[in-house]
A tleap script that builds the chain and sets N, CA, C and O, in Angstrom:
source leaprc.protein.ff14SB
mol = sequence {
  NMET GLN LYS GLN ILE PHE ILE ALA LEU PHE
  ALA LEU MET GLY ILE SER ALA GLY VAL VAL
  ALA GLN THR ALA THR PRO GLU ILE ASN ARG
  THR GLN THR GLU GLN GLN ARG ARG ILE HIE
  GLU GLY ALA ALA THR GLY GLN LEU THR ARG
  HIE GLU VAL LYS LYS LEU GLU LYS GLN GLN
  ARG LYS ILE GLU ARG ASP LYS LEU LYS ALA
  LYS SER ASP GLY VAL VAL THR ARG HIE GLU
  ARG ARG HIE ILE GLN LYS GLU GLN GLU LYS
  ALA ALA ARG LYS ILE TYR LYS GLU LYS HIE
  ASP ALA GLN VAL ARG CARG
}
set mol.1.N position { 44.272 -2.737 8.173 }
set mol.1.CA position { 43.183 -2.406 9.070 }
set mol.1.C position { 42.050 -1.694 8.321 }
set mol.1.O position { 40.879 -2.036 8.482 }
set mol.2.N position { 42.417 -0.694 7.494 }
set mol.2.CA position { 41.402 0.023 6.740 }
set mol.2.C position { 40.703 -0.901 5.754 }
set mol.2.O position { 39.504 -0.771 5.508 }
set mol.3.N position { 41.456 -1.824 5.198 }
set mol.3.CA position { 40.881 -2.767 4.235 }
set mol.3.C position { 39.819 -3.634 4.912 }
set mol.3.O position { 38.770 -3.900 4.326 }
set mol.4.N position { 40.084 -4.072 6.135 }
set mol.4.CA position { 39.127 -4.891 6.871 }
set mol.4.C position { 37.860 -4.106 7.201 }
set mol.4.O position { 36.753 -4.639 7.113 }
set mol.5.N position { 38.024 -2.849 7.578 }
set mol.5.CA position { 36.866 -2.008 7.879 }
set mol.5.C position { 36.042 -1.795 6.616 }
set mol.5.O position { 34.813 -1.869 6.647 }
set mol.6.N position { 36.726 -1.529 5.501 }
set mol.6.CA position { 36.039 -1.329 4.237 }
set mol.6.C position { 35.244 -2.571 3.845 }
set mol.6.O position { 34.090 -2.470 3.429 }
set mol.7.N position { 35.868 -3.744 3.980 }
set mol.7.CA position { 35.191 -5.002 3.638 }
set mol.7.C position { 33.985 -5.221 4.549 }
set mol.7.O position { 32.927 -5.649 4.087 }
set mol.8.N position { 34.138 -4.932 5.834 }
set mol.8.CA position { 33.027 -5.108 6.776 }
set mol.8.C position { 31.864 -4.172 6.434 }
set mol.8.O position { 30.705 -4.585 6.456 }
set mol.9.N position { 32.172 -2.922 6.122 }
set mol.9.CA position { 31.127 -1.968 5.749 }
set mol.9.C position { 30.435 -2.383 4.458 }
set mol.9.O position { 29.213 -2.291 4.343 }
set mol.10.N position { 31.213 -2.834 3.498 }
set mol.10.CA position { 30.655 -3.273 2.226 }
set mol.10.C position { 29.725 -4.467 2.420 }
set mol.10.O position { 28.652 -4.530 1.819 }
set mol.11.N position { 30.141 -5.413 3.264 }
set mol.11.CA position { 29.313 -6.586 3.546 }
set mol.11.C position { 28.021 -6.177 4.256 }
set mol.11.O position { 26.951 -6.705 3.955 }
set mol.12.N position { 28.122 -5.248 5.186 }
set mol.12.CA position { 26.949 -4.770 5.914 }
set mol.12.C position { 25.964 -4.082 4.973 }
set mol.12.O position { 24.754 -4.265 5.098 }
set mol.13.N position { 26.479 -3.292 4.035 }
set mol.13.CA position { 25.606 -2.636 3.061 }
set mol.13.C position { 24.912 -3.673 2.188 }
set mol.13.O position { 23.739 -3.502 1.856 }
set mol.14.N position { 25.592 -4.722 1.814 }
set mol.14.CA position { 25.004 -5.787 1.003 }
set mol.14.C position { 23.884 -6.501 1.732 }
set mol.14.O position { 22.845 -6.805 1.146 }
set mol.15.N position { 24.095 -6.767 3.010 }
set mol.15.CA position { 23.061 -7.424 3.818 }
set mol.15.C position { 21.851 -6.514 3.949 }
set mol.15.O position { 20.716 -6.973 3.817 }
set mol.16.N position { 22.077 -5.227 4.207 }
set mol.16.CA position { 20.974 -4.273 4.340 }
set mol.16.C position { 20.170 -4.180 3.055 }
set mol.16.O position { 18.941 -4.132 3.092 }
set mol.17.N position { 20.860 -4.154 1.910 }
set mol.17.CA position { 20.161 -4.073 0.624 }
set mol.17.C position { 19.302 -5.312 0.402 }
set mol.17.O position { 18.210 -5.215 -0.158 }
set mol.18.N position { 19.781 -6.470 0.833 }
set mol.18.CA position { 19.008 -7.702 0.684 }
set mol.18.C position { 17.733 -7.674 1.492 }
set mol.18.O position { 16.692 -8.132 1.021 }
set mol.19.N position { 17.793 -7.149 2.697 }
set mol.19.CA position { 16.614 -7.058 3.552 }
set mol.19.C position { 15.601 -6.088 2.954 }
set mol.19.O position { 14.403 -6.370 2.949 }
set mol.20.N position { 16.070 -4.955 2.453 }
set mol.20.CA position { 15.168 -3.976 1.847 }
set mol.20.C position { 14.486 -4.577 0.627 }
set mol.20.O position { 13.292 -4.363 0.414 }
set mol.21.N position { 15.230 -5.322 -0.169 }
set mol.21.CA position { 14.655 -5.915 -1.376 }
set mol.21.C position { 13.561 -6.916 -1.031 }
set mol.21.O position { 12.600 -7.059 -1.786 }
set mol.22.N position { 13.687 -7.603 0.082 }
set mol.22.CA position { 12.698 -8.605 0.456 }
set mol.22.C position { 11.416 -7.977 0.986 }
set mol.22.O position { 10.355 -8.600 0.937 }
set mol.23.N position { 11.502 -6.765 1.487 }
set mol.23.CA position { 10.304 -6.126 2.025 }
set mol.23.C position { 9.795 -5.009 1.119 }
set mol.23.O position { 8.801 -4.361 1.447 }
set mol.24.N position { 10.443 -4.774 0.008 }
set mol.24.CA position { 10.013 -3.715 -0.902 }
set mol.24.C position { 8.684 -4.105 -1.559 }
set mol.24.O position { 8.503 -5.234 -2.015 }
set mol.25.N position { 7.781 -3.156 -1.593 }
set mol.25.CA position { 6.472 -3.391 -2.203 }
set mol.25.C position { 6.107 -2.218 -3.110 }
set mol.25.O position { 5.094 -1.557 -2.879 }
set mol.26.N position { 6.909 -1.949 -4.129 }
set mol.26.CA position { 6.660 -0.758 -4.953 }
set mol.26.C position { 5.322 -0.788 -5.690 }
set mol.26.O position { 4.663 0.246 -5.802 }
set mol.27.N position { 4.916 -1.931 -6.185 }
set mol.27.CA position { 3.642 -2.017 -6.916 }
set mol.27.C position { 2.465 -1.809 -5.967 }
set mol.27.O position { 1.493 -1.136 -6.311 }
set mol.28.N position { 2.557 -2.382 -4.791 }
set mol.28.CA position { 1.512 -2.208 -3.788 }
set mol.28.C position { 1.439 -0.741 -3.368 }
set mol.28.O position { 0.350 -0.182 -3.239 }
set mol.29.N position { 2.600 -0.120 -3.155 }
set mol.29.CA position { 2.645 1.294 -2.769 }
set mol.29.C position { 2.047 2.176 -3.858 }
set mol.29.O position { 1.295 3.105 -3.564 }
set mol.30.N position { 2.379 1.888 -5.118 }
set mol.30.CA position { 1.863 2.680 -6.233 }
set mol.30.C position { 0.349 2.573 -6.309 }
set mol.30.O position { -0.344 3.573 -6.494 }
set mol.31.N position { -0.158 1.358 -6.167 }
set mol.31.CA position { -1.605 1.136 -6.204 }
set mol.31.C position { -2.286 1.865 -5.049 }
set mol.31.O position { -3.338 2.482 -5.222 }
set mol.32.N position { -1.676 1.786 -3.878 }
set mol.32.CA position { -2.243 2.438 -2.701 }
set mol.32.C position { -2.310 3.956 -2.900 }
set mol.32.O position { -3.312 4.586 -2.560 }
set mol.33.N position { -1.258 4.532 -3.444 }
set mol.33.CA position { -1.231 5.968 -3.702 }
set mol.33.C position { -2.304 6.357 -4.716 }
set mol.33.O position { -2.991 7.366 -4.553 }
set mol.34.N position { -2.438 5.554 -5.752 }
set mol.34.CA position { -3.441 5.824 -6.789 }
set mol.34.C position { -4.857 5.734 -6.218 }
set mol.34.O position { -5.712 6.556 -6.549 }
set mol.35.N position { -5.107 4.752 -5.371 }
set mol.35.CA position { -6.437 4.615 -4.775 }
set mol.35.C position { -6.744 5.793 -3.861 }
set mol.35.O position { -7.870 6.292 -3.851 }
set mol.36.N position { -5.758 6.240 -3.094 }
set mol.36.CA position { -5.962 7.415 -2.238 }
set mol.36.C position { -6.307 8.634 -3.090 }
set mol.36.O position { -7.185 9.419 -2.733 }
set mol.37.N position { -5.607 8.791 -4.222 }
set mol.37.CA position { -5.873 9.912 -5.116 }
set mol.37.C position { -7.307 9.851 -5.639 }
set mol.37.O position { -7.995 10.871 -5.692 }
set mol.38.N position { -7.755 8.658 -6.026 }
set mol.38.CA position { -9.112 8.491 -6.550 }
set mol.38.C position { -10.160 8.819 -5.489 }
set mol.38.O position { -11.187 9.424 -5.797 }
set mol.39.N position { -9.905 8.422 -4.245 }
set mol.39.CA position { -10.846 8.712 -3.155 }
set mol.39.C position { -10.928 10.219 -2.922 }
set mol.39.O position { -12.022 10.775 -2.817 }
set mol.40.N position { -9.779 10.875 -2.841 }
set mol.40.CA position { -9.768 12.317 -2.600 }
set mol.40.C position { -10.388 13.085 -3.767 }
set mol.40.O position { -11.074 14.087 -3.566 }
set mol.41.N position { -10.146 12.614 -4.969 }
set mol.41.CA position { -10.742 13.237 -6.150 }
set mol.41.C position { -12.271 13.110 -6.106 }
set mol.41.O position { -12.993 14.066 -6.388 }
set mol.42.N position { -12.745 11.917 -5.749 }
set mol.42.CA position { -14.193 11.688 -5.655 }
set mol.42.C position { -14.834 12.544 -4.581 }
set mol.42.O position { -15.956 13.021 -4.745 }
set mol.43.N position { -14.113 12.740 -3.469 }
set mol.43.CA position { -14.634 13.592 -2.399 }
set mol.43.C position { -14.681 15.050 -2.854 }
set mol.43.O position { -15.636 15.770 -2.562 }
set mol.44.N position { -13.644 15.474 -3.567 }
set mol.44.CA position { -13.564 16.866 -4.010 }
set mol.44.C position { -14.626 17.200 -5.060 }
set mol.44.O position { -15.150 18.313 -5.086 }
set mol.45.N position { -14.938 16.240 -5.915 }
set mol.45.CA position { -15.908 16.503 -6.981 }
set mol.45.C position { -17.342 16.224 -6.548 }
set mol.45.O position { -18.282 16.537 -7.279 }
set mol.46.N position { -17.518 15.641 -5.375 }
set mol.46.CA position { -18.866 15.342 -4.901 }
set mol.46.C position { -19.376 13.984 -5.356 }
set mol.46.O position { -20.520 13.628 -5.073 }
set mol.47.N position { -18.547 13.221 -6.055 }
set mol.47.CA position { -18.966 11.887 -6.483 }
set mol.47.C position { -19.098 10.927 -5.306 }
set mol.47.O position { -19.832 9.941 -5.375 }
set mol.48.N position { -18.374 11.227 -4.217 }
set mol.48.CA position { -18.439 10.392 -3.018 }
set mol.48.C position { -19.046 11.186 -1.877 }
set mol.48.O position { -18.701 12.348 -1.665 }
set mol.49.N position { -19.953 10.552 -1.142 }
set mol.49.CA position { -20.512 11.188 0.048 }
set mol.49.C position { -19.501 11.058 1.184 }
set mol.49.O position { -18.537 10.299 1.080 }
set mol.50.N position { -19.721 11.791 2.254 }
set mol.50.CA position { -18.818 11.700 3.411 }
set mol.50.C position { -18.794 10.280 3.970 }
set mol.50.O position { -17.740 9.774 4.357 }
set mol.51.N position { -19.938 9.657 4.007 }
set mol.51.CA position { -20.030 8.292 4.520 }
set mol.51.C position { -19.232 7.327 3.637 }
set mol.51.O position { -18.528 6.454 4.144 }
set mol.52.N position { -19.345 7.485 2.326 }
set mol.52.CA position { -18.593 6.623 1.403 }
set mol.52.C position { -17.086 6.826 1.567 }
set mol.52.O position { -16.315 5.866 1.558 }
set mol.53.N position { -16.678 8.085 1.715 }
set mol.53.CA position { -15.255 8.380 1.904 }
set mol.53.C position { -14.761 7.714 3.190 }
set mol.53.O position { -13.675 7.134 3.224 }
set mol.54.N position { -15.558 7.804 4.226 }
set mol.54.CA position { -15.184 7.217 5.512 }
set mol.54.C position { -14.991 5.700 5.378 }
set mol.54.O position { -14.016 5.150 5.889 }
set mol.55.N position { -15.914 5.036 4.698 }
set mol.55.CA position { -15.815 3.585 4.499 }
set mol.55.C position { -14.584 3.224 3.663 }
set mol.55.O position { -13.864 2.279 3.986 }
set mol.56.N position { -14.351 3.978 2.594 }
set mol.56.CA position { -13.214 3.685 1.717 }
set mol.56.C position { -11.881 3.929 2.429 }
set mol.56.O position { -10.929 3.171 2.243 }
set mol.57.N position { -11.816 4.975 3.235 }
set mol.57.CA position { -10.594 5.261 3.996 }
set mol.57.C position { -10.328 4.153 5.019 }
set mol.57.O position { -9.180 3.775 5.250 }
set mol.58.N position { -11.390 3.643 5.623 }
set mol.58.CA position { -11.240 2.547 6.582 }
set mol.58.C position { -10.665 1.316 5.885 }
set mol.58.O position { -9.802 0.631 6.435 }
set mol.59.N position { -11.142 1.042 4.684 }
set mol.59.CA position { -10.647 -0.084 3.896 }
set mol.59.C position { -9.161 0.123 3.563 }
set mol.59.O position { -8.381 -0.828 3.606 }
set mol.60.N position { -8.771 1.352 3.234 }
set mol.60.CA position { -7.374 1.660 2.931 }
set mol.60.C position { -6.487 1.477 4.163 }
set mol.60.O position { -5.358 1.000 4.047 }
set mol.61.N position { -6.988 1.853 5.335 }
set mol.61.CA position { -6.214 1.669 6.569 }
set mol.61.C position { -5.976 0.192 6.853 }
set mol.61.O position { -4.901 -0.186 7.319 }
set mol.62.N position { -6.973 -0.644 6.576 }
set mol.62.CA position { -6.804 -2.083 6.787 }
set mol.62.C position { -5.727 -2.633 5.852 }
set mol.62.O position { -4.904 -3.449 6.266 }
set mol.63.N position { -5.731 -2.199 4.615 }
set mol.63.CA position { -4.713 -2.648 3.665 }
set mol.63.C position { -3.329 -2.213 4.151 }
set mol.63.O position { -2.377 -2.990 4.083 }
set mol.64.N position { -3.217 -0.994 4.634 }
set mol.64.CA position { -1.933 -0.495 5.149 }
set mol.64.C position { -1.480 -1.317 6.351 }
set mol.64.O position { -0.303 -1.663 6.451 }
set mol.65.N position { -2.399 -1.634 7.265 }
set mol.65.CA position { -2.041 -2.469 8.423 }
set mol.65.C position { -1.555 -3.834 7.970 }
set mol.65.O position { -0.568 -4.348 8.495 }
set mol.66.N position { -2.246 -4.430 6.993 }
set mol.66.CA position { -1.843 -5.740 6.486 }
set mol.66.C position { -0.462 -5.680 5.841 }
set mol.66.O position { 0.339 -6.604 5.981 }
set mol.67.N position { -0.191 -4.584 5.131 }
set mol.67.CA position { 1.114 -4.420 4.494 }
set mol.67.C position { 2.215 -4.315 5.555 }
set mol.67.O position { 3.261 -4.952 5.432 }
set mol.68.N position { 1.979 -3.516 6.589 }
set mol.68.CA position { 2.966 -3.361 7.654 }
set mol.68.C position { 3.177 -4.670 8.410 }
set mol.68.O position { 4.300 -4.991 8.798 }
set mol.69.N position { 2.113 -5.415 8.615 }
set mol.69.CA position { 2.229 -6.720 9.284 }
set mol.69.C position { 3.053 -7.678 8.432 }
set mol.69.O position { 3.876 -8.427 8.958 }
set mol.70.N position { 2.835 -7.657 7.119 }
set mol.70.CA position { 3.593 -8.533 6.229 }
set mol.70.C position { 5.082 -8.177 6.247 }
set mol.70.O position { 5.938 -9.057 6.163 }
set mol.71.N position { 5.380 -6.888 6.357 }
set mol.71.CA position { 6.776 -6.437 6.368 }
set mol.71.C position { 7.452 -6.638 7.718 }
set mol.71.O position { 8.681 -6.616 7.799 }
set mol.72.N position { 6.682 -6.832 8.769 }
set mol.72.CA position { 7.224 -6.841 10.128 }
set mol.72.C position { 8.274 -7.924 10.378 }
set mol.72.O position { 9.165 -7.733 11.206 }
set mol.73.N position { 8.188 -9.044 9.684 }
set mol.73.CA position { 9.174 -10.108 9.903 }
set mol.73.C position { 10.361 -10.013 8.949 }
set mol.73.O position { 11.242 -10.872 8.967 }
set mol.74.N position { 10.388 -8.974 8.118 }
set mol.74.CA position { 11.523 -8.762 7.233 }
set mol.74.C position { 11.374 -9.354 5.851 }
set mol.74.O position { 12.209 -9.105 4.982 }
set mol.75.N position { 10.323 -10.137 5.625 }
set mol.75.CA position { 10.107 -10.759 4.317 }
set mol.75.C position { 8.628 -10.690 3.980 }
set mol.75.O position { 7.778 -11.083 4.778 }
set mol.76.N position { 8.332 -10.189 2.794 }
set mol.76.CA position { 6.949 -10.216 2.313 }
set mol.76.C position { 6.852 -11.422 1.386 }
set mol.76.O position { 7.380 -11.410 0.274 }
set mol.77.N position { 6.171 -12.462 1.860 }
set mol.77.CA position { 6.071 -13.695 1.082 }
set mol.77.C position { 5.146 -13.510 -0.110 }
set mol.77.O position { 4.381 -12.548 -0.175 }
set mol.78.N position { 5.225 -14.427 -1.035 }
set mol.78.CA position { 4.352 -14.401 -2.211 }
set mol.78.C position { 2.882 -14.440 -1.777 }
set mol.78.O position { 2.042 -13.741 -2.343 }
set mol.79.N position { 2.583 -15.259 -0.775 }
set mol.79.CA position { 1.208 -15.376 -0.272 }
set mol.79.C position { 0.733 -14.042 0.318 }
set mol.79.O position { -0.378 -13.597 0.030 }
set mol.80.N position { 1.581 -13.400 1.148 }
set mol.80.CA position { 1.211 -12.115 1.748 }
set mol.80.C position { 1.016 -11.048 0.673 }
set mol.80.O position { 0.072 -10.261 0.727 }
set mol.81.N position { 1.924 -11.037 -0.303 }
set mol.81.CA position { 1.842 -10.054 -1.390 }
set mol.81.C position { 0.546 -10.247 -2.168 }
set mol.81.O position { -0.126 -9.270 -2.499 }
set mol.82.N position { 0.187 -11.493 -2.463 }
set mol.82.CA position { -1.042 -11.783 -3.217 }
set mol.82.C position { -2.285 -11.393 -2.419 }
set mol.82.O position { -3.254 -10.877 -2.976 }
set mol.83.N position { -2.248 -11.647 -1.106 }
set mol.83.CA position { -3.370 -11.284 -0.241 }
set mol.83.C position { -3.605 -9.772 -0.285 }
set mol.83.O position { -4.743 -9.320 -0.415 }
set mol.84.N position { -2.529 -8.996 -0.177 }
set mol.84.CA position { -2.640 -7.539 -0.211 }
set mol.84.C position { -3.143 -7.074 -1.578 }
set mol.84.O position { -3.979 -6.174 -1.665 }
set mol.85.N position { -2.635 -7.686 -2.632 }
set mol.85.CA position { -3.079 -7.317 -3.980 }
set mol.85.C position { -4.561 -7.607 -4.173 }
set mol.85.O position { -5.270 -6.815 -4.795 }
set mol.86.N position { -5.037 -8.731 -3.648 }
set mol.86.CA position { -6.463 -9.057 -3.749 }
set mol.86.C position { -7.307 -8.030 -2.982 }
set mol.86.O position { -8.374 -7.623 -3.441 }
set mol.87.N position { -6.811 -7.619 -1.810 }
set mol.87.CA position { -7.527 -6.581 -1.055 }
set mol.87.C position { -7.575 -5.279 -1.850 }
set mol.87.O position { -8.594 -4.589 -1.856 }
set mol.88.N position { -6.477 -4.947 -2.519 }
set mol.88.CA position { -6.443 -3.722 -3.318 }
set mol.88.C position { -7.379 -3.817 -4.523 }
set mol.88.O position { -8.020 -2.833 -4.894 }
set mol.89.N position { -7.454 -4.987 -5.124 }
set mol.89.CA position { -8.376 -5.168 -6.249 }
set mol.89.C position { -9.821 -4.978 -5.793 }
set mol.89.O position { -10.624 -4.350 -6.483 }
set mol.90.N position { -10.135 -5.527 -4.627 }
set mol.90.CA position { -11.477 -5.373 -4.064 }
set mol.90.C position { -11.760 -3.902 -3.766 }
set mol.90.O position { -12.857 -3.408 -4.026 }
set mol.91.N position { -10.758 -3.207 -3.216 }
set mol.91.CA position { -10.914 -1.787 -2.909 }
set mol.91.C position { -11.119 -0.976 -4.190 }
set mol.91.O position { -11.923 -0.044 -4.212 }
set mol.92.N position { -10.402 -1.322 -5.244 }
set mol.92.CA position { -10.537 -0.603 -6.516 }
set mol.92.C position { -11.950 -0.737 -7.060 }
set mol.92.O position { -12.528 0.235 -7.546 }
set mol.93.N position { -12.506 -1.938 -6.980 }
set mol.93.CA position { -13.883 -2.145 -7.435 }
set mol.93.C position { -14.862 -1.335 -6.585 }
set mol.93.O position { -15.817 -0.759 -7.105 }
set mol.94.N position { -14.617 -1.298 -5.282 }
set mol.94.CA position { -15.493 -0.559 -4.366 }
set mol.94.C position { -15.426 0.945 -4.653 }
set mol.94.O position { -16.453 1.624 -4.656 }
set mol.95.N position { -14.223 1.459 -4.892 }
set mol.95.CA position { -14.065 2.878 -5.209 }
set mol.95.C position { -14.844 3.204 -6.478 }
set mol.95.O position { -15.582 4.188 -6.526 }
set mol.96.N position { -14.679 2.377 -7.502 }
set mol.96.CA position { -15.390 2.600 -8.767 }
set mol.96.C position { -16.898 2.593 -8.544 }
set mol.96.O position { -17.613 3.482 -9.007 }
set mol.97.N position { -17.365 1.580 -7.829 }
set mol.97.CA position { -18.802 1.442 -7.587 }
set mol.97.C position { -19.362 2.659 -6.848 }
set mol.97.O position { -20.416 3.181 -7.212 }
set mol.98.N position { -18.658 3.104 -5.815 }
set mol.98.CA position { -19.140 4.237 -5.023 }
set mol.98.C position { -19.075 5.551 -5.819 }
set mol.98.O position { -19.944 6.411 -5.671 }
set mol.99.N position { -18.057 5.698 -6.650 }
set mol.99.CA position { -17.948 6.937 -7.427 }
set mol.99.C position { -19.005 7.026 -8.529 }
set mol.99.O position { -19.375 8.120 -8.957 }
set mol.100.N position { -19.491 5.862 -8.984 }
set mol.100.CA position { -20.414 5.874 -10.106 }
set mol.100.C position { -21.849 5.529 -9.727 }
set mol.100.O position { -22.683 5.288 -10.599 }
set mol.101.N position { -22.139 5.504 -8.428 }
set mol.101.CA position { -23.533 5.290 -8.037 }
set mol.101.C position { -24.283 6.623 -8.102 }
set mol.101.O position { -23.700 7.665 -8.401 }
set mol.102.N position { -25.547 6.568 -7.823 }
set mol.102.CA position { -26.389 7.755 -7.980 }
set mol.102.C position { -26.249 8.754 -6.835 }
set mol.102.O position { -26.740 9.879 -6.933 }
set mol.103.N position { -25.588 8.355 -5.757 }
set mol.103.CA position { -25.450 9.251 -4.604 }
set mol.103.C position { -24.407 10.322 -4.883 }
set mol.103.O position { -23.342 10.044 -5.435 }
set mol.104.N position { -24.723 11.534 -4.498 }
set mol.104.CA position { -23.774 12.636 -4.622 }
set mol.104.C position { -23.808 13.443 -3.340 }
set mol.104.O position { -24.827 13.508 -2.652 }
set mol.105.N position { -22.673 14.059 -3.029 }
set mol.105.CA position { -22.623 14.920 -1.853 }
set mol.105.C position { -23.254 16.257 -2.203 }
set mol.105.O position { -22.995 16.814 -3.270 }
set mol.106.N position { -24.055 16.753 -1.331 }
set mol.106.CA position { -24.732 18.044 -1.578 }
set mol.106.C position { -24.061 19.144 -0.824 }
set mol.106.O position { -24.486 20.297 -0.906 }
savepdb mol mol.pdb
quit
């Protein structure tokens, strides 16, 4: 009896690990964290105006919504992952552009 319970628990853990692996997005999460850090740093140093921060944060929220939507069915497909990565690349360029323009917060 104990052997059957052990086997059932082991099988359940294996299935759970498979689902987590299919929805894991460590590279996307790392990029998202780094972009948030860059935005907050730019706001703190005055490189970004309040309006720029607001726009960049809105862009980050959209990426987060897209990531959660991709994970909602239990599998993040290659297409969904690439779409999110392209959005992050666009956001990275926007962050750079806004931090290095002539506008500064006073």
